[in-house]
MIKOLPA-929225 format. One record per residue: residue number from 0; chain; x, y, z of N, C-alpha, C in turn. Coordinates in pm, whole numbers, padded with zeros to 5 digits. Example, Ala and Ser with C-alpha at 12.3 -4.5 7.8 and 13.67 -1.06 7.14 Angstrom:
BEGIN
resi:chain:n.u:n.v:n.w:ca.u:ca.v:ca.w:c.u:c.v:c.w
0:A:01319:-00569:00780:01230:-00450:00780:01320:-00330:00780
1:A:01285:-00225:00708:01367:-00106:00714:01290:00003:00787
***
This chain:
BEGIN
resi:chain:n.u:n.v:n.w:ca.u:ca.v:ca.w:c.u:c.v:c.w
0:A:-00341:-00608:-00710:-00308:-00555:-00582:-00418:-00650:-00463
1:A:-00457:-00719:-00462:-00543:-00746:-00364:-00473:-00839:-00263
2:A:-00357:-00868:-00332:-00272:-00978:-00216:-00185:-00854:-00174
3:A:-00156:-00714:-00209:-00100:-00676:-00101:-00182:-00597:-00003
4:A:-00309:-00587:-00022:-00386:-00555:00064:-00437:-00671:00209
5:A:-00405:-00757:00145:-00455:-00916:00206:-00317:-00939:00338
6:A:-00208:-00862:00286:-00080:-00869:00350:-00115:-00834:00519
7:A:-00062:-00928:00641:-00066:-00894:00754:-00028:-00752:00799
8:A:-00100:-00696:00839:-00056:-00533:00891:-00100:-00416:00788
9:A:-00178:-00478:00677:-00220:-00381:00594:-00375:-00323:00571
10:A:-00393:-00336:00738:-00559:-00317:00740:-00631:-00175:00742
11:A:-00492:-00074:00726:-00509:00061:00719:-00523:00091:00576
12:A:-00467:00026:00480:-00467:00057:00367:-00595:00036:00267
13:A:-00631:00146:00204:-00769:00128:00129:-00700:00051:-00040
14:A:-00817:00017:-00119:-00759:-00007:-00236:-00782:00080:-00343
15:A:-00670:00115:-00392:-00668:00206:-00517:-00696:00156:-00612
16:A:-00791:00289:-00672:-00870:00289:-00804:-00759:00222:-00894
17:A:-00754:00155:-00991:-00650:00099:-01087:-00675:00239:-01175
18:A:-00786:00264:-01207:-00796:00403:-01307:-00676:00505:-01233
19:A:-00682:00478:-01115:-00583:00619:-01049:-00431:00585:-01062
20:A:-00408:00472:-01079:-00264:00380:-01107:-00247:00407:-01236
21:A:-00304:00387:-01322:-00285:00397:-01460:-00279:00532:-01514
22:A:-00317:00627:-01447:-00327:00760:-01504:-00158:00837:-01471
23:A:-00129:00873:-01566:00000:00895:-01554:00037:01048:-01516
24:A:-00100:01130:-01498:-00071:01257:-01400:-00045:01234:-01274
25:A:-00099:01097:-01207:-00102:01080:-01047:00018:01043:-01040
26:A:00113:00999:-01145:00234:00924:-01114:00388:01030:-01129
27:A:00325:01128:-01169:00442:01221:-01169:00553:01220:-01045
28:A:00664:01252:-01077:00749:01242:-00987:00763:01115:-00908
29:A:00658:01020:-00911:00696:00900:-00830:00824:00838:-00858
30:A:00886:00812:-00990:00975:00743:-01024:01113:00794:-00934
31:A:01121:00935:-00899:01233:00994:-00817:01223:00959:-00695
32:A:01110:00921:-00644:01046:00921:-00488:01094:00775:-00445
33:A:01070:00691:-00574:01104:00515:-00523:01245:00522:-00540
34:A:01318:00602:-00641:01497:00603:-00625:01514:00638:-00477
35:A:01473:00717:-00432:01515:00787:-00297:01491:00670:-00182
36:A:01352:00667:-00209:01305:00541:-00080:01313:00425:-00057
37:A:01385:00369:-00213:01415:00225:-00204:01574:00234:-00208
38:A:01640:00337:-00148:01793:00343:-00151:01849:00270:-00295
39:A:01818:00312:-00392:01860:00322:-00527:01981:00418:-00554
40:A:02082:00409:-00495:02177:00535:-00519:02267:00490:-00637
41:A:02291:00359:-00645:02411:00317:-00678:02354:00287:-00835
42:A:02222:00295:-00838:02222:00218:-00976:02062:00344:-01018
43:A:02029:00365:-01116:01944:00445:-01179:01814:00339:-01215
44:A:01689:00419:-01182:01555:00342:-01229:01521:00389:-01345
45:A:01527:00299:-01437:01517:00349:-01544:01341:00351:-01573
46:A:01293:00404:-01714:01157:00416:-01737:01078:00238:-01718
47:A:01156:00183:-01788:01087:00030:-01816:01096:-00050:-01661
48:A:01187:-00064:-01583:01184:-00068:-01443:01040:-00020:-01391
49:A:01054:00129:-01372:00911:00178:-01333:00787:00164:-01368
50:A:00800:00115:-01486:00705:00080:-01568:00635:-00087:-01535
51:A:00743:-00168:-01508:00733:-00281:-01461:00670:-00262:-01294
52:A:00716:-00217:-01224:00646:-00187:-01078:00509:-00143:-01113
53:A:00499:-00049:-01198:00341:00031:-01203:00232:-00106:-01238
54:A:00292:-00177:-01351:00207:-00286:-01407:00188:-00411:-01349
55:A:00293:-00406:-01249:00269:-00533:-01174:00192:-00538:-01079
56:A:00173:-00391:-01032:00051:-00363:-00935:-00100:-00390:-00952
57:A:-00110:-00324:-01096:-00240:-00400:-01128:-00290:-00490:-01211
58:A:-00164:-00557:-01247:-00189:-00671:-01328:-00194:-00815:-01273
59:A:-00097:-00788:-01193:-00069:-00975:-01128:-00158:-00998:-01003
60:A:-00152:-01111:-00982:-00236:-01211:-00909:-00132:-01224:-00779
61:A:-00205:-01276:-00675:-00087:-01338:-00567:00026:-01412:-00616
62:A:00144:-01366:-00561:00249:-01438:-00575:00233:-01583:-00559
63:A:00297:-01683:-00564:00286:-01842:-00511:00415:-01860:-00435
64:A:00398:-01977:-00375:00473:-01998:-00256:00626:-02042:-00337
65:A:00597:-02093:-00464:00749:-02121:-00550:00813:-02000:-00583
66:A:00746:-01890:-00641:00812:-01769:-00685:00853:-01684:-00576
67:A:00824:-01726:-00475:00834:-01630:-00337:00964:-01713:-00288
68:A:01007:-01849:-00341:01144:-01886:-00293:01262:-01788:-00371
69:A:01227:-01754:-00495:01314:-01692:-00559:01333:-01553:-00495
70:A:01435:-01535:-00440:01506:-01413:-00319:01485:-01309:-00440
71:A:01539:-01282:-00561:01529:-01164:-00636:01404:-01100:-00668
72:A:01310:-01203:-00692:01183:-01193:-00698:01088:-01139:-00565
73:A:01176:-01198:-00458:01092:-01159:-00347:01125:-01042:-00312
74:A:01256:-00978:-00323:01303:-00830:-00324:01234:-00755:-00399
75:A:01203:-00779:-00524:01108:-00716:-00606:00961:-00679:-00590
76:A:00909:-00808:-00530:00791:-00781:-00438:00794:-00694:-00330
77:A:00893:-00715:-00248:00920:-00595:-00128:00899:-00467:-00180
78:A:00979:-00432:-00278:00951:-00291:-00369:00848:-00256:-00398
79:A:00750:-00366:-00471:00634:-00347:-00510:00550:-00320:-00385
80:A:00560:-00357:-00265:00479:-00334:-00180:00480:-00158:-00126
81:A:00581:-00145:-00124:00649:00021:-00116:00590:00091:-00186
82:A:00615:00043:-00299:00545:00143:-00422:00427:00154:-00419
83:A:00325:00033:-00366:00208:00069:-00339:00172:00192:-00270
84:A:00241:00168:-00148:00236:00241:-00024:00264:00393:-00100
85:A:00318:00445:-00153:00368:00600:-00207:00244:00611:-00258
86:A:00197:00511:-00359:00091:00576:-00464:-00055:00557:-00327
87:A:-00028:00477:-00243:-00177:00480:-00138:-00178:00644:-00063
88:A:-00041:00683:-00039:-00030:00802:-00021:-00065:00912:-00092
89:A:-00067:00912:-00172:-00157:01018:-00297:-00289:00985:-00297
90:A:-00328:00885:-00336:-00451:00854:-00343:-00557:00887:-00198
91:A:-00488:00853:-00114:-00600:00900:00007:-00613:01083:00034
92:A:-00526:01134:-00037:-00524:01268:-00055:-00655:01334:-00164
93:A:-00715:01257:-00231:-00816:01293:-00298:-00956:01253:-00252
94:A:-01045:01343:-00307:-01211:01279:-00259:-01225:01117:-00258
95:A:-01226:01078:-00344:-01239:00972:-00317:-01150:00877:-00308
96:A:-01039:00900:-00273:-00957:00831:-00145:-00973:00847:-00013
97:A:-01040:00970:00019:-01071:01018:00160:-01194:00919:00187
98:A:-01277:00938:00110:-01409:00851:00128:-01367:00709:00140
99:A:-01273:00629:00091:-01246:00539:00099:-01157:00506:00232
100:A:-01116:00612:00268:-01034:00574:00431:-01126:00603:00548
101:A:-01255:00681:00494:-01317:00689:00608:-01416:00552:00602
102:A:-01467:00469:00511:-01494:00357:00531:-01415:00277:00591
103:A:-01292:00240:00568:-01182:00165:00633:-01166:00189:00780
104:A:-01177:00299:00829:-01178:00373:00983:-01314:00332:01043
105:A:-01424:00335:00970:-01550:00278:01014:-01539:00138:01033
106:A:-01498:00077:00954:-01516:-00100:00973:-01420:-00126:01090
107:A:-01295:-00053:01087:-01217:-00077:01222:-01277:-00057:01333
108:A:-01355:00076:01323:-01422:00095:01462:-01510:-00016:01528
109:A:-01557:-00031:01413:-01693:-00144:01451:-01643:-00292:01519
110:A:-01501:-00293:01448:-01426:-00450:01491:-01393:-00403:01643
111:A:-01364:-00260:01674:-01325:-00267:01830:-01442:-00255:01912
112:A:-01565:-00193:01859:-01685:-00211:01981:-01727:-00373:01969
113:A:-01722:-00453:01851:-01730:-00565:01869:-01645:-00645:01981
114:A:-01537:-00592:01993:-01428:-00674:02064:-01426:-00594:02215
115:A:-01484:-00499:02212:-01489:-00456:02359:-01653:-00422:02395
116:A:-01744:-00494:02352:-01857:-00448:02370:-01923:-00326:02377
117:A:-01852:-00271:02251:-01933:-00120:02242:-01888:-00024:02351
118:A:-01771:-00057:02479:-01760:00007:02562:-01642:00115:02517
119:A:-01575:00199:02583:-01489:00321:02552:-01393:00249:02651
120:A:-01217:00262:02573:-01108:00211:02651:-01083:00281:02752
121:A:-01033:00283:02851:-01013:00349:02953:-00864:00326:03015
122:A:-00750:00443:02995:-00616:00396:03020:-00607:00392:03179
123:A:-00558:00305:03236:-00530:00348:03389:-00452:00436:03440
124:A:-00475:00467:03535:-00475:00614:03603:-00261:00611:03599
125:A:-00213:00709:03560:-00080:00724:03570:-00006:00633:03447
126:A:-00101:00615:03343:-00043:00507:03235:00031:00633:03140
127:A:-00027:00752:03130:00024:00835:03017:00162:00886:03106
***
């Protein structure tokens, strides 16, 4: 999963606990949501494909450059990132996930303070 979090633009994603992903109760209805979100109207997402998405999230290492050259695998990885986003959305609604979100936002706030010298951002007059 770390490779998903390391992607550019994923600064606001928290590291979803693997136990949360492995718990089938947390995944109820997700298969149908994936089907809708990934526009799989023509084909049905079967249980083995769904299981493959989930297992790939918590068992795989970062993809190699060679594997990214395979277009079909690359598309699969894009779907995996979308699935992670759906699971992330559920996770941050749990008490543990909310705590992780606060830590992320705090870290981002500290980075902003470092970059801007601790001052407040001021919008130029008439910019709204």
